[in-house]
C-alpha positions as CSV (number, residue, x, y, z in Angstrom):
1,X,-12.3,9.1,13.0
2,X,-13.0,6.3,15.4
3,X,-10.4,3.6,15.0
4,X,-11.2,0.2,16.5
5,X,-7.9,-1.7,17.2
6,X,-9.2,-5.3,17.3
7,X,-8.0,-6.2,13.8
8,X,-5.4,-9.0,13.6
9,X,-3.9,-11.2,11.0
10,X,-3.5,-14.6,12.5
11,X,-1.4,-16.0,9.6
12,X,2.1,-16.4,10.8
13,X,3.0,-19.8,12.1
14,X,-0.1,-21.7,10.9
15,X,2.0,-24.0,8.7
16,X,4.6,-24.6,11.4
17,X,1.9,-25.5,13.9
18,X,0.4,-28.1,11.5
19,X,3.8,-29.7,10.7
20,X,4.5,-29.9,14.5
21,X,1.4,-31.9,15.0
22,X,-0.9,-29.2,16.4
23,X,-4.5,-29.7,15.6
24,X,-5.9,-27.1,13.2
25,X,-9.5,-27.7,12.2
26,X,-9.2,-26.2,8.7
27,X,-9.4,-27.2,5.1
28,X,-6.9,-24.6,4.1
29,X,-3.8,-23.1,5.6
30,X,-3.1,-19.4,5.1
31,X,0.5,-18.7,4.3
32,X,2.6,-15.5,3.9
33,X,6.2,-15.4,2.7
34,X,7.4,-12.6,5.0
35,X,8.1,-12.1,8.7
36,X,5.4,-12.9,11.2
37,X,3.5,-10.2,13.1
38,X,4.9,-8.7,16.3
39,X,4.7,-11.0,19.4
40,X,1.3,-11.2,21.1
41,X,0.7,-8.8,23.9
42,X,2.1,-5.7,22.0
43,X,-0.8,-3.2,21.8
44,X,-1.6,-2.5,18.1
45,X,-3.2,0.6,16.7
46,X,-4.4,1.8,13.3
47,X,-2.4,4.7,11.7
48,X,-3.6,6.7,8.7
49,X,-0.8,7.7,6.3
50,X,0.2,8.8,2.9
51,X,3.5,7.5,1.4
52,X,3.7,9.6,-1.8
53,X,3.6,13.4,-1.8
54,X,5.5,16.4,-3.2
55,X,6.7,19.8,-2.2
56,X,8.5,22.8,-3.7
57,X,11.7,20.7,-3.3
58,X,10.7,19.1,-6.6
59,X,7.5,19.8,-8.6
60,X,4.9,20.6,-5.9
61,X,3.4,24.0,-5.3
62,X,3.8,24.3,-1.5
63,X,6.6,24.3,1.1
64,X,7.3,21.1,3.2
65,X,5.9,22.9,6.2
66,X,2.6,23.7,4.4
67,X,2.3,20.2,3.1
68,X,2.9,18.6,6.5
69,X,0.4,21.0,8.0
70,X,-2.3,19.9,5.6
71,X,-2.0,16.3,6.5
72,X,-1.8,16.9,10.2
73,X,-4.9,19.1,10.1
74,X,-6.8,16.4,8.1
75,X,-6.5,13.6,10.6
76,X,-3.5,11.7,9.2
77,X,-1.1,10.2,11.6
78,X,2.0,10.0,9.3
79,X,3.3,11.3,6.1
80,X,6.3,10.4,3.8
81,X,7.7,13.3,1.8
82,X,8.9,11.9,-1.6
83,X,10.1,14.6,-3.8
84,X,11.7,13.6,-7.1
85,X,15.4,12.7,-6.6
86,X,15.5,15.0,-3.5
87,X,15.9,13.8,0.1
88,X,14.0,16.3,2.3
89,X,15.2,16.8,5.9
90,X,12.5,16.0,8.4
91,X,13.9,16.6,11.9
92,X,12.9,20.3,11.8
93,X,9.4,19.4,10.5
94,X,9.0,16.8,13.3
95,X,10.1,19.4,15.8
96,X,7.3,21.6,14.7
97,X,4.5,19.1,13.9
98,X,5.2,15.7,15.4
99,X,3.5,14.6,18.6
100,X,3.8,11.4,20.5
101,X,1.3,8.8,18.9
102,X,-0.4,11.7,17.0
103,X,1.7,12.6,14.0
104,X,5.0,11.8,12.4
105,X,6.9,12.9,9.3
106,X,9.1,10.2,7.5
107,X,11.9,11.0,5.2
108,X,11.8,9.7,1.7
109,X,12.4,10.2,-2.0
110,X,10.8,9.4,-5.3
111,X,13.7,7.8,-7.2
112,X,12.9,9.0,-10.7
113,X,14.6,7.4,-13.7
114,X,13.9,6.7,-17.3
115,X,14.6,3.8,-19.7
116,X,14.0,4.2,-23.4
117,X,11.9,7.2,-22.8
118,X,9.7,5.4,-20.3
119,X,9.4,6.8,-16.7
120,X,10.6,4.5,-13.9
121,X,9.5,5.9,-10.5
122,X,10.1,4.0,-7.2
123,X,9.5,5.6,-3.8
124,X,12.0,5.0,-1.1
125,X,10.5,5.2,2.3
126,X,12.6,6.2,5.3
127,X,15.8,6.2,3.3
128,X,19.0,7.4,5.1
129,X,20.3,9.4,2.2
130,X,19.5,10.6,-1.3
131,X,19.5,7.8,-3.8
132,X,19.1,9.7,-7.1
133,X,18.2,8.4,-10.6
134,X,19.3,5.0,-11.6
135,X,20.1,4.9,-15.3
136,X,22.3,1.8,-15.6
137,X,24.4,1.0,-18.7
138,X,23.5,2.3,-22.1
139,X,20.5,0.4,-23.4
140,X,19.4,-0.8,-20.0
141,X,15.9,-2.3,-19.9
142,X,13.0,-1.0,-17.9
143,X,13.4,-4.1,-15.7
144,X,17.1,-3.4,-15.1
145,X,16.4,0.3,-14.1
146,X,13.5,-0.7,-11.9
147,X,15.6,-3.3,-10.1
148,X,18.6,-0.9,-9.8
149,X,16.2,1.6,-8.1
150,X,14.8,-1.0,-5.7
151,X,18.3,-2.2,-4.8
152,X,19.6,1.3,-4.3
153,X,16.7,2.1,-2.0
154,X,17.4,-1.1,0.0
155,X,21.1,-0.1,0.2
156,X,20.0,3.2,1.7
157,X,18.1,1.3,4.4
158,X,14.7,2.3,2.8
159,X,11.6,0.4,1.9
160,X,10.7,0.6,-1.8
161,X,7.3,0.8,-3.5
162,X,6.7,0.9,-7.2
163,X,4.8,3.9,-8.3
164,X,1.9,4.3,-10.8
165,X,2.8,1.5,-13.3
166,X,0.4,2.9,-15.9
167,X,1.8,6.4,-15.9
168,X,2.7,6.9,-19.6
169,X,2.0,3.1,-19.8
170,X,5.6,2.6,-18.6
171,X,5.5,-0.7,-16.6
172,X,3.8,-3.9,-17.8
173,X,2.8,-7.0,-15.8
174,X,5.7,-8.8,-17.4
175,X,8.1,-6.1,-16.2
176,X,6.8,-6.2,-12.6
177,X,6.9,-9.9,-12.3
178,X,10.6,-10.0,-12.9
179,X,11.4,-7.6,-10.0
180,X,13.0,-9.0,-6.8
181,X,13.0,-7.7,-3.2
182,X,9.9,-5.5,-3.6
183,X,6.7,-6.0,-1.6
184,X,4.6,-2.9,-2.4
185,X,3.1,-1.2,-5.5
186,X,0.4,1.3,-6.1
187,X,-3.0,0.0,-7.0
188,X,-4.5,3.5,-6.7
189,X,-2.8,6.8,-7.3
190,X,-4.7,10.1,-6.9
191,X,-2.9,11.9,-9.7
192,X,-5.5,12.5,-12.6
193,X,-3.1,11.3,-15.3
194,X,-1.8,7.9,-14.2
195,X,-4.4,5.6,-15.9
196,X,-5.4,3.6,-12.8
197,X,-8.3,2.0,-14.6
198,X,-6.3,1.0,-17.7
199,X,-7.7,1.4,-21.2
200,X,-7.2,0.8,-24.9
201,X,-6.8,-2.9,-24.2
202,X,-4.3,-2.4,-21.4
203,X,-5.0,-3.6,-17.9
204,X,-5.8,-1.4,-14.9
205,X,-3.7,-1.5,-11.8
206,X,-6.0,-3.9,-9.9
207,X,-6.0,-6.2,-12.8
208,X,-2.2,-6.1,-12.9
209,X,-2.2,-6.9,-9.2
210,X,-4.4,-10.0,-9.8
211,X,-2.1,-11.2,-12.6
212,X,0.9,-10.9,-10.4
213,X,-0.8,-12.7,-7.5
214,X,-2.0,-15.4,-9.9
215,X,1.5,-16.0,-11.0
216,X,2.6,-16.6,-7.4
217,X,4.1,-13.2,-6.8
218,X,3.0,-11.9,-3.4
219,X,2.8,-8.1,-3.5
220,X,0.7,-5.7,-1.4
221,X,-1.4,-2.9,-2.9
222,X,-1.2,0.6,-1.6
223,X,-3.3,3.7,-2.3
224,X,-1.6,7.1,-2.4
225,X,-2.2,10.8,-3.2
226,X,0.9,11.6,-5.3
227,X,-0.2,15.1,-4.3
228,X,1.5,18.1,-6.0
229,X,-1.1,20.9,-5.7
230,X,-2.3,22.2,-2.4
231,X,-3.4,25.6,-3.5
232,X,-6.4,24.6,-5.6
233,X,-8.5,22.7,-3.0
234,X,-11.3,20.6,-4.6
235,X,-10.1,20.8,-8.2
236,X,-10.2,17.3,-9.6
237,X,-8.1,18.2,-12.6
238,X,-4.9,18.7,-10.5
239,X,-3.0,16.3,-8.3
240,X,-4.5,17.3,-5.0
241,X,-4.2,15.7,-1.5
242,X,-6.7,13.4,0.4
243,X,-7.6,11.0,-2.4
244,X,-5.9,7.7,-1.4
245,X,-4.1,6.5,1.8
246,X,-3.1,3.4,3.8
247,X,-4.3,2.4,7.2
248,X,-1.4,0.6,8.9
249,X,-1.7,-1.6,12.0
250,X,1.4,-1.2,14.1
251,X,2.5,-1.3,17.7
252,X,3.6,2.3,17.7
253,X,3.9,5.5,15.6
254,X,7.6,5.0,14.6
255,X,9.1,4.7,11.1
256,X,10.4,1.1,11.3
257,X,7.3,-0.2,13.1
258,X,5.1,1.3,10.3
259,X,7.3,0.0,7.5
260,X,7.6,-3.5,9.0
261,X,3.8,-3.6,9.0
262,X,3.6,-2.4,5.4
263,X,6.0,-5.1,4.3
264,X,4.2,-7.9,5.9
265,X,0.8,-6.7,4.6
266,X,-0.6,-5.6,7.9
267,X,-2.6,-2.7,6.4
268,X,-5.4,-1.9,4.0
269,X,-5.6,0.7,1.3
270,X,-8.5,3.1,0.9
271,X,-10.1,6.0,-1.0
272,X,-12.6,6.6,1.8
273,X,-13.9,3.4,3.2
274,X,-13.0,2.8,6.9
275,X,-12.7,-0.7,8.3
276,X,-13.5,-1.6,11.8
277,X,-11.8,-5.0,11.6
278,X,-9.9,-7.2,9.2
279,X,-8.8,-10.7,10.1
280,X,-7.3,-13.7,8.4
281,X,-7.2,-17.0,10.2
282,X,-6.2,-20.5,9.0
283,X,-9.9,-21.0,8.2
284,X,-11.3,-17.7,6.8
285,X,-11.0,-14.0,6.1
286,X,-13.4,-11.5,7.8
287,X,-14.0,-7.9,6.9
288,X,-16.0,-5.5,9.0
289,X,-16.8,-2.0,7.8
290,X,-17.3,1.1,10.0
291,X,-20.4,2.6,8.4
292,X,-20.4,6.2,7.5
293,X,-23.6,8.3,7.0
294,X,-26.2,6.7,4.8
295,X,-23.7,4.7,2.7
296,X,-24.4,1.1,1.7
297,X,-21.6,-1.4,1.2
298,X,-20.6,-4.3,-0.9
299,X,-17.8,-6.7,0.2
300,X,-16.1,-8.9,-2.4
301,X,-13.6,-11.7,-1.8
302,X,-11.4,-12.3,-4.8
303,X,-9.2,-15.2,-5.8
304,X,-6.9,-16.4,-8.6
305,X,-7.4,-14.7,-11.9
306,X,-9.4,-11.9,-10.3
307,X,-12.4,-14.2,-9.8
308,X,-15.0,-13.0,-7.4
309,X,-15.4,-15.8,-4.9
310,X,-18.2,-14.3,-2.7
311,X,-20.1,-11.0,-2.6
312,X,-22.0,-9.7,0.4
313,X,-24.1,-6.6,0.6
314,X,-23.6,-5.8,4.2
315,X,-21.1,-4.1,6.6
316,X,-19.6,-7.4,7.6
317,X,-18.7,-10.6,5.7
318,X,-16.6,-13.7,6.1
319,X,-15.2,-16.0,3.5
320,X,-14.3,-19.6,4.4
321,X,-11.2,-20.9,2.6
322,X,-11.4,-24.0,0.5
323,X,-7.7,-24.2,-0.3
324,X,-8.3,-24.0,-4.0
325,X,-8.4,-20.2,-4.4
326,X,-4.6,-19.7,-4.9
327,X,-5.0,-16.5,-2.9
328,X,-7.8,-14.5,-1.3
329,X,-8.1,-10.7,-1.0
330,X,-11.0,-8.5,-0.2
331,X,-12.4,-5.3,-1.8
332,X,-15.1,-3.1,-0.3
333,X,-17.3,-0.7,-2.3
334,X,-19.5,2.0,-0.8
335,X,-22.5,3.5,-2.5
336,X,-20.7,6.8,-3.1
337,X,-17.8,5.4,-5.1
338,X,-15.3,5.0,-2.3
339,X,-13.2,1.8,-2.0
340,X,-11.0,-0.2,0.4
341,X,-8.6,-3.0,-0.5
342,X,-7.5,-5.7,2.0
343,X,-4.2,-7.4,1.4
344,X,-4.0,-10.9,-0.1
345,X,-3.1,-14.2,1.6
346,X,-2.0,-17.3,-0.3
347,X,-4.1,-20.4,0.5
348,X,-3.1,-24.0,0.1
349,X,-4.7,-27.2,1.3
């Protein structure tokens, strides 16, 4: 895979510059509510990774070594092992598989709890220790258990992301919008039984994302495998690998550098579409696709309420902010059913 490292998110500091009297020829200012990107001059690269996968240490069918080997051999640069309520040791795996700027294994855990029979699953990325299930007091609500899980992951120095909200229809938009101190949730999960698209009158994950964003809650959407089965390659009925991933722009292949980029939205999610560039400036958002084979592309810019603001049938597109969108994010379709999702920015006049 050819990775072009020119992408940048010129979003931090725009508001401060304007207030300081700097001249910005723009109708809208792009704002984010998290830390700015690393200082200029640091070389930035794209790293392909999966943040949700399982081994024999919980309910997977393969050893950690075999799982890591699959991702290394399939052109990933990093992998987080997230077995249910189990904290897999990774130094030995990195001794065997890691290579400078080529591949890295991160420790993690899928903190797996229940509330009133509803599953509450939150991944902890690069946690320093096992967190374990968070049950709370008798009769604790789903929101309480969800918040306890996030807080426990943060206490273990990890970065949380909320998993498959529609798995057994466990988490609603109303539940998710009450959560604090979480920046990431899955808008695509490769498991065949997690109801990504919604149904029966209940919203899909991307619709939930737009509802949260429209309510002023800035969260970033990730795509993952949730792989459990490595011994039935090509079987769509099982939770196999290689179905969803993130492309993270970071200065180096190191756990904290990767996680800092994820938490400030400096990445895109994909089920197969590769981007050459993604840029948000005070004036506009630009997406450039790296074409593959004979695929054709459709780029959409989406605003408040999930409204499509602009659609372009080309490999490159720019949307000029008006300041009335509430937020802007981008979605890319290819003609063979693959997608990519670019992270949202809030826009104000």
